[in-house]
C-alpha positions as CSV (number, residue, x, y, z in Angstrom):
1,M,93.8,-60.8,-74.7
2,I,96.4,-63.6,-74.8
3,A,93.8,-66.1,-75.8
4,A,92.4,-63.7,-78.6
5,N,95.9,-63.2,-79.9
6,G,96.5,-67.1,-80.1
7,V,93.4,-67.8,-81.7
8,T,94.0,-65.2,-84.4
9,A,97.4,-66.6,-85.1
10,R,95.9,-70.1,-85.5
11,Y,92.9,-68.8,-87.5
12,L,95.2,-67.2,-90.3
13,A,97.3,-70.4,-90.3
14,A,94.3,-72.4,-90.9
15,K,93.2,-70.2,-93.6
16,K,96.6,-70.4,-95.2
17,F,97.5,-66.8,-94.7
18,P,100.9,-65.4,-93.7
19,S,101.1,-63.4,-90.8
20,I,103.3,-61.5,-88.3
21,R,103.9,-63.1,-85.1
22,R,105.1,-61.7,-81.7
23,V,107.9,-64.0,-80.4
24,V,110.0,-64.1,-77.4
25,R,112.7,-66.7,-78.0
26,T,114.0,-69.1,-75.2
27,P,116.2,-67.0,-73.2
28,K,120.0,-67.1,-73.6
29,R,120.3,-65.9,-69.8
30,W,118.2,-68.8,-68.3
31,D,121.1,-69.4,-65.8
32,R,120.7,-65.9,-64.5
33,I,117.1,-66.4,-64.1
34,V,117.5,-69.7,-62.2
35,E,120.0,-67.8,-59.9
36,L,117.5,-65.1,-59.4
37,A,114.9,-67.6,-58.5
38,Q,117.2,-69.4,-56.0
39,E,117.8,-66.1,-54.2
40,H,114.1,-66.2,-53.5
41,G,114.2,-69.9,-52.3
42,F,112.7,-71.3,-55.6
43,R,114.4,-74.0,-57.8
44,L,113.9,-73.6,-61.4
45,P,115.1,-76.5,-63.7
46,D,118.5,-76.1,-65.6
47,N,116.8,-76.1,-69.0
48,P,114.4,-73.2,-69.8
49,D,110.8,-74.0,-68.8
50,S,108.3,-71.2,-69.2
51,V,105.6,-73.1,-67.0
52,A,108.0,-73.4,-64.0
53,L,109.0,-69.7,-64.6
54,D,105.2,-68.9,-64.5
55,E,104.9,-70.8,-61.3
56,F,107.7,-69.1,-59.6
57,L,106.5,-65.5,-60.6
58,V,103.0,-66.4,-59.4
59,K,104.3,-67.7,-56.2
60,E,106.4,-64.6,-55.6
61,K,103.8,-62.1,-56.6
62,A,101.5,-63.6,-53.9
63,A,104.3,-63.7,-51.1
64,D,105.8,-60.3,-51.8
65,P,103.4,-57.9,-53.9
66,L,105.4,-54.7,-53.0
67,Q,108.6,-56.2,-54.2
68,F,107.1,-58.2,-57.3
69,P,107.4,-55.2,-59.7
70,D,111.0,-55.1,-59.3
71,L,111.5,-59.0,-59.6
72,S,109.2,-59.0,-62.5
73,L,111.1,-56.3,-64.4
74,A,114.5,-58.2,-63.6
75,V,113.0,-61.4,-65.1
76,V,111.7,-59.6,-68.4
77,K,115.0,-58.1,-68.8
78,L,116.6,-61.5,-68.6
79,L,114.3,-62.8,-71.0
80,G,115.4,-60.6,-73.7
81,A,113.5,-58.4,-76.1
82,G,110.5,-59.8,-78.1
83,E,110.4,-59.4,-81.8
84,Y,108.2,-59.6,-84.8
85,V,108.6,-62.2,-87.2
86,A,106.7,-63.0,-90.6
87,E,105.4,-66.5,-90.7
88,L,104.1,-68.8,-93.5
89,P,101.1,-71.1,-92.6
90,S,103.5,-74.0,-93.1
91,D,106.0,-72.7,-90.7
92,T,106.4,-73.0,-87.1
93,A,107.3,-69.7,-85.3
94,P,109.5,-70.0,-82.0
95,G,106.5,-69.0,-80.0
96,H,106.3,-66.5,-76.9
97,F,108.5,-67.9,-74.0
98,G,107.3,-65.3,-71.6
99,L,103.7,-66.2,-72.2
100,A,104.3,-69.9,-72.6
101,V,102.5,-70.1,-75.8
102,K,103.2,-71.3,-79.3
103,D,101.0,-69.1,-81.4
104,Y,100.8,-65.4,-80.9
105,A,100.0,-62.6,-83.1
106,H,99.4,-59.1,-81.8
107,S,95.8,-58.3,-82.9
108,T,93.9,-56.6,-80.0
109,A,95.2,-53.0,-80.2
110,P,94.8,-51.8,-83.8
111,N,94.4,-48.2,-82.5
112,R,97.9,-48.0,-81.1
113,R,99.9,-50.9,-82.7
114,Y,100.5,-51.0,-86.4
115,T,101.1,-54.7,-86.3
116,D,97.6,-55.1,-85.0
117,L,96.2,-53.0,-87.7
118,I,97.8,-55.4,-90.3
119,T,96.5,-58.5,-88.5
120,Q,93.1,-57.2,-88.5
121,R,93.3,-56.4,-92.3
122,L,94.5,-60.1,-92.7
123,L,91.5,-61.4,-90.5
124,K,89.0,-59.2,-92.5
125,A,90.3,-60.6,-95.7
126,A,90.3,-64.2,-94.4
127,L,86.7,-63.9,-93.1
128,A,85.6,-62.5,-96.4
129,G,87.0,-65.1,-98.2
130,R,89.4,-62.8,-100.1
131,A,93.2,-63.1,-100.8
132,A,95.5,-62.0,-98.1
133,P,96.3,-58.3,-98.7
134,Y,100.0,-58.8,-97.8
135,S,102.5,-61.0,-99.3
136,Y,104.8,-63.0,-97.0
137,A,107.9,-60.8,-98.4
138,E,105.9,-57.7,-97.5
139,L,105.2,-59.0,-94.1
140,D,108.7,-60.0,-93.6
141,V,109.9,-56.4,-94.4
142,L,107.4,-55.0,-92.1
143,A,108.2,-57.4,-89.1
144,K,111.8,-56.4,-89.3
145,H,110.8,-52.8,-89.5
146,F,108.7,-53.0,-86.3
147,T,111.3,-55.2,-84.5
148,E,114.0,-52.2,-85.4
149,K,111.7,-49.6,-84.6
150,R,111.0,-50.8,-80.9
151,M,114.8,-51.8,-80.2
152,P,116.4,-48.2,-79.5
153,L,113.2,-47.4,-77.1
154,I,113.5,-50.6,-75.2
155,R,117.4,-50.3,-74.8
156,S,116.9,-46.7,-73.7
157,N,115.5,-47.7,-70.4
158,G,114.3,-51.3,-70.4
159,R,110.6,-50.6,-71.2
160,S,108.8,-49.4,-74.2
161,V,108.1,-45.7,-74.3
162,N,106.7,-43.3,-77.0
163,P,109.1,-40.5,-77.6
164,R,106.9,-38.4,-79.7
165,P,103.9,-36.4,-78.6
166,R,100.6,-37.8,-79.5
167,S,99.8,-35.1,-81.9
168,S,102.6,-36.2,-84.3
169,L,101.2,-39.8,-84.1
170,N,98.1,-38.5,-86.1
171,R,100.0,-37.2,-89.1
172,G,99.1,-39.2,-92.0
173,S,96.6,-42.2,-92.4
174,A,97.6,-45.5,-91.4
175,N,96.3,-46.6,-94.6
176,S,98.5,-44.4,-96.7
177,S,101.8,-46.1,-95.7
178,P,103.0,-49.5,-95.0
179,H,105.2,-48.0,-92.4
180,C,103.9,-47.1,-89.0
181,H,103.4,-43.7,-87.4
182,G,103.9,-44.8,-83.9
183,C,104.2,-48.7,-84.1
184,L,104.6,-49.1,-80.5
């Protein structure tokens, strides 16, 4: 999935298409992540390093698989929330620190995330040699909308939840509105 999302982002850029990227910026609370690693006997560098963080998490998962979910959740919360950003092919998105990748666009779940559906529409047009179905300005508005819609849910309990019953997600067509009916 991570590889597919990376290839998708790079393909759209190569075709000179704007896109929506999923980014997790360099954590502002890296010092707290370093402290957390030290509590587990692991030394992380003073400057944010996603490869070193991955090494720490892999080690901890192997050493204590029963306690690892709690540690992982603490690290995810310290990393901070992800966001969607529109990107022009000539731009450089901040990347996804948590996954240690530079290019990342949600594309693998168009049945449950509206951002993925948009990305699939962009891919379909690129493959067919047609113009992008969305302008950069439209993608920018949508990216901000999707980020804003996710934030209250994440803040409520630290993880994404769907507050609506499934039946309400099926109202209207995904093609009828640029806004999501459950963009989670």
